[in-house]
C-alpha positions as CSV (number, residue, x, y, z in Angstrom):
1,M,3.3,12.8,3.6
2,F,3.0,9.1,2.7
3,K,3.6,7.9,-0.8
4,P,0.4,7.1,-2.7
5,E,1.4,3.4,-2.9
6,L,1.7,3.2,0.9
7,R,-1.6,4.9,1.4
8,N,-3.3,2.5,-1.0
9,I,-1.8,-0.6,0.7
10,L,-3.0,0.7,4.1
11,R,-6.4,1.6,2.7
12,V,-7.1,-1.8,1.2
13,A,-5.8,-3.6,4.2
14,V,-8.0,-1.7,6.7
15,Y,-11.0,-2.3,4.4
16,D,-10.2,-6.1,4.4
17,I,-9.7,-6.2,8.1
18,H,-12.8,-4.3,9.3
19,I,-15.3,-4.3,6.4
20,R,-14.8,-7.3,4.2
21,R,-13.5,-9.8,6.8
22,A,-13.1,-12.6,4.2
23,V,-9.5,-13.3,5.4
24,P,-8.1,-13.4,8.9
25,A,-6.6,-10.0,10.0
26,K,-3.2,-11.5,10.5
27,T,-3.1,-12.8,7.0
28,V,-4.1,-9.4,5.6
29,T,-1.3,-7.8,7.6
30,T,1.3,-10.3,6.3
31,V,0.2,-9.8,2.7
32,A,0.3,-6.0,3.1
33,V,3.8,-6.1,4.7
34,N,5.1,-8.2,1.9
35,L,3.6,-5.9,-0.7
36,A,5.1,-2.9,0.9
37,K,8.5,-4.6,0.9
38,K,8.2,-5.3,-2.8
39,M,6.8,-2.0,-3.9
40,L,8.5,0.3,-1.5
41,D,11.2,-0.6,1.1
42,D,11.8,-2.2,4.5
43,N,11.0,1.0,6.4
44,A,7.6,1.2,4.7
45,A,7.0,-2.5,5.5
46,R,7.8,-1.9,9.2
47,L,5.4,1.0,9.3
48,V,2.6,-1.0,7.6
49,N,3.2,-3.8,10.1
50,A,3.1,-1.5,13.1
51,L,-0.1,0.3,12.0
52,L,-2.0,-2.8,10.9
53,R,-1.2,-4.7,14.1
54,Q,-2.8,-1.8,16.1
55,I,-5.7,-1.7,13.7
56,E,-6.3,-5.4,14.0
57,D,-7.2,-4.9,17.7
58,F,-9.3,-1.8,17.2
59,K,-13.0,-2.5,17.6
60,I,-15.4,-0.6,15.4
61,E,-18.9,-0.1,16.9
62,K,-21.8,-0.7,14.6
63,V,-23.9,2.3,14.0
């Protein structure tokens, strides 16, 4: 199970990447990774980076 802080970082980042789109996805990923490093540890930051890099390329179809 992920820590609540990690889940919230990922939740907000995915929202910013796919819904809000006010900032480039790469920037959102960088900010989320830096936040994970500060709040959690390097392993969490690596996980955030890996997940968000995959999510950046994922296309959501409009319903």
